C-alpha angles and dihedrals in degrees: 000000000000121000127198102229138037095220126050091222092070097049099084090057092072107014120043125162093257098035094108095050098043100051119188117228093252089055091054090049090050091052091049092047093050094045093048095045094046089046091052090047093052091042091051095045094047094040089053091046095052091041088056102038100081097039090046090055091047092049092048089049091052092050094048091045092049092049090046093053093046098047101029106043091139090062094048096091092054094053100043097074090058092067108007113230094000114083089168088077092055121124093250095053096042092045092053090046091054091049093048093051095041096053092041089062091045097052092045093056096048094082090055091054095048101035105035093097098045093047089046089057090047089052089055092050107033099025138256096276098062091050091045090051092047091050092048090049092051091047092050093047090050092052091049090052093052092051092047091053091047091050093046121092092197106050117077112246092239087069086083085079087076089070086091089067091064089053089065081082100083097357101271138279095311092057091048091052091046091054092051091049091045092053090053091045091049094062103032123077122238091260093051099038101082092051092048093049091047088056089054089050089050089058090057092048091047090053090052092051098046104034099052100061090042089053092048091052094047091049089066087072101038130327090222091065097064090034093060092036089056090057091049090052090052090052093048090048091058095053097078090057088077087071093055116117117226112260101190090099089055091052092048090048091056092047092047091051091049093045092049091054092048097041096241102111098116095065093051092051091051092049092051090056095054119113114258097254092045090049091053091050089046091052091049090051092047091047092052090047096047097041090069090087088067095060093045093057115061093193094056093043092051094047091051090052091047091052090063090060091047093074092066094088090055095043095058097080099109094041090049091057092045092046094053093041094051100038098044097028092241127157116254089248093055092045090051090065086075087070090057090048089052089053092051091049091047094050091049088049094052096042102039118006102045094045088049092052089048091053094046094049092048099042103037104024099031092230116151140164116353093358090059091045089052093055092044090051090052091050097045091048089052092049090050092051093049093044093053091047093053091048091050094060101027106142095187134030093251093061090045089056091049089052090049090051092052090045089054089058086063096051089093088068094097092048096049093042092050090049091048096050091045089058091053096060134061119261090247090062099047095094091054091043092055091049089053091048091050091051091047092052092046090052088049090055090045092056103034097059098060092033093057090044096053094043090051089050092050091046092054090050091052092049142266093296090063098043090104092062093121090057091046091053091048090049091052091049091051089049087062090043090053091052090048092050090053089053094055114112113218112217142139120283115277127213110219111208098175132026114267136160119287115275116255113254 
């Protein structure tokens, strides 16, 4: 536990019992500044990402196709009949494109899995801003490397996989996002926090809706134009972060206030004075000690595992564009409009449908809190399973769009599941729980990229009817997830004093 001051006499100057309720004007301005700047940062990063996604796929496709035609002229005649006049839609080219994109996502998430804990400790010692700046630098260097490889006529395209090395600086995109969220959580009270974080999430959804059609239009001129413009937008989005105030003192003030009320302030002060390496080892030891509650509770353990599968619906962006482009012979720009449609469906879900379900379950079924989250998790898992199944066998674009709309109804799965599992543990375990959830989701991203790529490749080889094999696999997985969610037992948090076997689910 980290405290803010070395001497008790100084504590009341910054943390009084009513300091959070009676907020001074400068504190409200600080909250607004941090929320706006972090929102602009997330909006810029996501806008740049979605502005670049479709042109990046198109550019990669052109490179692979060009190399294929140059080095495999003997095979050209066997691939042309598959898509007359367009060898770039051949099985060989599209299969390699899926592999390139899939492993790119995998290698970029590895630093987040390995370095989340060390950079978290650094954020508690140095502050949130230095870690945020390091992460932004690593992300920018990685994006520069990918564009340099794509522009080069010498470097093999698979060299883009090395972009993950640059993300060792700062720990990758997940750590950057965690720092932005942490800064908002540091300054907002528990009652205000969920609203503030939802506004951050809305920035990401807004970027998805707006950037994709703009990208599709600009691609009609040259895919390199939106691809480079996306990088510029990412750079511009990082500039306001230099005006962010440091929030580590706010976090320490909250911890000091909590420690003072529970009589545990001394330990936090001692921990804050530890050398950095010793602090990292201490955090690892504390993490191993505190994580035991996960293995003792079958419900919590299962929900953490399920969360890793929940990222599949968000990790299917590149395959979705390839799938529509290949199956319906669309351009990458036209196929990318499906991403914008998904964003519109998701926003409607978050703003209208989910709140309506919340009201109906509370008013007519008297379900509240974790019991309501349990039912919503069951429903969103079912919608996800059905949406993936429809997309897997969609014979025409209209049915694919209906499947995408139903899938969007299930995109609240991660939110409801996170809320449910949070209600099943004690407040003292929430930090450890969220670390476990972050690792589970990172592993899900690590696996889903190559898995989708190989299944798409196998599906193309089997024929057009099996091209939706990645969606079929995802639907089957979410069928198991739905069964698992129905088996969860909702109960109050339990404090485990002594080790005992995991509770039956």
